[in-house]
N, C-alpha and C positions, 0 to 999 in steps of 0.2 A: 470625233476628236480631230480629224484632219481638217484642213482649212478649205475644203470644198464649200463649207458654209462658214461665215465669220463666227468666231466663238462667242457664246453668250455667257456673260459674267454677271452674277448676282451676289448680294451680300446681306448679312444680317442687318435689317433696317434699323432696329432699335439702337445700334451703335451710333447712328447719326444724331442721337439726342445729346451726345457729349458736347459740352460747351454751348448748349442751347441759348443761354442768356447772352453770350457774346455774339453768337451767329444770328440770333433773331432778337435784338435788343427791344425790350418793351412788349414782347409778344407773350401773352399769358398762357395760351394753349398752343402747343406744337402738334400739328395734325400729321396724319400719315402722308398726305400730299406734300407737306413741308419736307418730311424725311425723304421722300422719293426725289424731290427736286434737288436736295442736297446730295443724295447718293449719285445722281446723274453727273454732278460736277467731278466725281472721281473717275468717270469713264465707264461706270457700270451701265449695261444696256439691257438688263433684265431684272426682275424683282420677284421675290416670294412674299406673300402677304400672310400674316397670322390672323386666324379667325377664332374668336370674334374681336380680338384686341384692336386690330388695325382698322376696324370699321366703327369705332366708337364715335368719331367725329366726322367721318367721311362716308358718303354713299358709294356703292359700287360704280355708278356712272361717273362720279367725280374722280375716283381713282383711275378708271380707264382713261379719262380725259388727261389726267396728270401724266400717266404713263406715255400716252401718245405725244403730249407736248414736250416731253423730255427725251424722246427717242428711245424709250424703253418698252419692253414687252413683258407681259405677265408670264413668268416661268411656271408658277403654280401657287398653291396655298398650303398652309400647315395649320392643323388644329392645335389649339392651346388650352388644355384642360387644367393644367397645374396652377394657372393664375386664379382659379376659382377655388376658394377654401372648401367648398362643398365636395370637392373631388379628392380631398386629402387621402381618403381610404380607397381611392380608385375611381376610375371612370367606368370602364367596361367591366370591372371586377368588384365594384363597390358592393358591400353586403346588402344594401337596400335596393330592391328591384326598381323603385321609383327613380333613384339616382342614376342607375344604369340606363334607364329609359331616357332620362333627361340628357345624358351624354350622347346617346344615339340620336336623339332629335336634334341636338345642337350640331352634331356632325352632319346630319342631312341638310340642315339649313346652310352650313358651310359649303356643302357640295352644290347646292342650288345657286349660291352666290358665285361659286367658281364657274359654273356653267354659264351663268348670266354674263360674266365678264369674258367669256370665250376661252377660259383656261381648261386644262385637261389633266392636271396632276394635283392630287391631294396627298400630303405627307402626314402620317400618323406616328408621333413619338409618344409612346404610352409610358412615360416616366413615372407616373403616379400609380400605375397598375403593377404593384409588386408587394413586398412585405418587408418587415423589419425584425421580426422575432420568430423563433420556432413556435409552433402551435398557434400562430396568428391567422394562418390562411388554410383553407381547404384547397389544396393545390389542384386537384382534379376538377373541382367545381369551378375554380377561377379560370382554368384553362378552357373549359367548356364554354363559359360565358364569353371569353375573349374570342374564341373561334366563331361562335354564333354571332356575336356583335359585328365582327369584321366581315363575315359573309353577308350580313344584312346591309352593312355600309357599301360593300362592293356591288350589291344588287340594286341599290337605290338608283344608280345611273351607270349602267355598264359601259357607257361611252367614256367615262372618266377613269383614269388610272389611280389606284390606291397604293402608295408606297409606304412600307413599314420601315421605320428607322430605329435600329436597335442601339442599346447602350447598357452596359453592365448594371449600373445603378444611378441614383440621384434623380429625383429627391428620395426615393425609397432605397433602403439598404440593398435590396435584391430586386431586379426587374424580372418580369416573366419572360421577356425576350431580350436576353443579355448578349447574344452573339449571333454569328451568321448561321450556324447549324440549327439552333433553336428557332430562329426566324424562318428559315427554309422549311423546317418541319411544320410550323404553323401555316405557312402558305400552302403546303401540300394538303393539309387538312381543310383549309378554307376552300380550296378547290375552285377558285375563280380566275379566269384568264386575265382580268384587269387588275391583278395584284402584282407587286414586285417589291424591290428593296431600295432604300436610299442608304448609301454607304457614307458614313461620316468618318473621315480619316482619323481624327482624335479618338472617336468612340471605338474604332477598330483596334487602335493601339491599346486603348484602355481595356479592351476585351482580351488582350494578350494574343492578338492575331496579326498576321502579316497582311497588309492591305491588298497587295496584288493577289494573294492566295484567296482571300475572302471574295474579291471581285470575280475570280475564276469560278469559284464554287457557286456564287449567285447566278452568274451567267449560264452555268451548266444546268441548274435546277429551276431557275426563274428568270427574272429580268432585272437589270439595274435601271431603275427609273430616275434616280437622282444621285448626285455626287457632291458631298460637302468637303471642301478642302480647308485645311487648317493644320495645326501641329501641336505637339505637346510632349511631355516627359513620361507619358504612359501611366501615370499614377492617378490622374483625374482629367477632366475635360478642360485643359488649359486654354484652348482656343487661341493659340499663338499664330503668328503670320505663317503662310505657307512656306515650307522648306527651311524653317528656322532651326529645326532640330533633326529632322529625318529627310534630308534632300534625296538621298539614294532611294529610300522606300517610296517617296513621292514620285520619282521618275519611274520606278518599276510599276507603280499603280497606273501612271499615265500610259506606259507601254502596254499594259494589259487592257486598259480601256480602248486603246487604239486597235488592238487585235480583236477585241469583242465587237468593235464598231459603235461604241457609245458616242452619240452626237447630241446629248442633252446639255443643259447648262452646267456650268461649274459655279457652285455657290460657296462663297467664303463665309463659313460659320466661325468667325473669329471674334475676339473680345478685346478690342482696344480699351474698353472701359477699365480693365484691371490695372493698367498702367497710366490711364488718362491720356492715351495717345490721340493725336488728331485723326479722326476716323476717315477723313478724305485721303490723307496721306497714307494711312495704313492700307486702305483699299487700293490706292494707286500702286503701292508696293506689291501687293498681292497680284494685281494684274500683270505688272512688269515681270515678276518672278515666274509666274505660271507661263507667261509667253516664252520665256527663256527655257523653262523646263520642258514645255511641249515640243519645242524645236529639237531638243536633245532626245526626247522620247521618240519623235518621228524618225530621227536618224537611226536610233537603236533598233527599232522594229524591223528594219530591213538589213541589219548588220549580220551578215552570214557568219562572220567570225564569232560574234556573240552567241548566235544560235548554236553553233558548233560547241562552244564552251559549255553552254547550258546543257546540251545533250549529253556531254561527258560529266556533268556536275563538277566542272573544273572551275572552282570558285576564284582561285588566284587570277586566272586568265580573264574571267568575266569581270572581276573588279578592276583590273588594269584597263580594260576596254571602256567600262562605264566611267571610271574616273578620268580617263583621257578625254572622253566626250564632254564631261562636266567641266574640266579645267582648261580645255584648249581655247 
């Protein structure tokens, strides 16, 4: 998190489809290479690619070339099962063994593409692996299928890191991995060194957790492999701009990441689509805000008065110090 290396910023690529007709007049098909080139104009210097969606019109070699041409690096890839209607009842937990096998094979193909492109981080968000009704799922069997599948995924290429991204629900009413504790329990059972967690700020709020506390727990029992920054009102995954609602909690998370020594990319998992915002300006705003918040966090990490206040659980003193740093 410190500036011993320039920060890497990535963002949700599909946001850059907003206003496609005006941005690419007369273009019938907007490719992933097009989205990357547009994202680069916002100052983003890293990218996460969704598999298989982002490879529909682009070969891995083409995307690698586009990244290089635009001064970007591949941060990692994320599997996208929910776009396939065949996975509505689950990917790794589907009641049909053939569907579960198809999801595993798809994931392994994604890992092979990731390795081909020189990346090393695959993020799994298993939103479709959950349930909607009582008596709909055999919980023990679904958990066993999940652990076995993720162990097989991790073993496919031990040189690649597998990050589990948790979220309480959506699209299913209940997710099997809804919070930090359950995800860490799963990682313990998976028992593979190349596993860890991706923390999504809005997901953490949605899970009724404090982001910095979740980060501390993950770092204690596993590894933070990815960080998604955004904001929201804690009722669902709003995907608002960073610091729009919870600036103090964002700073506290950045302080905790600094203490942990996290030096990975910061990914803006935001949704300018909801309000029809200009995605380039929205990304530029996120970059600017995070730059300011990181500077505040860097000062607070070494603030002895703040550490003393925290040691005493002196919340009024801590708030005065943090707010003074924010508002000075």
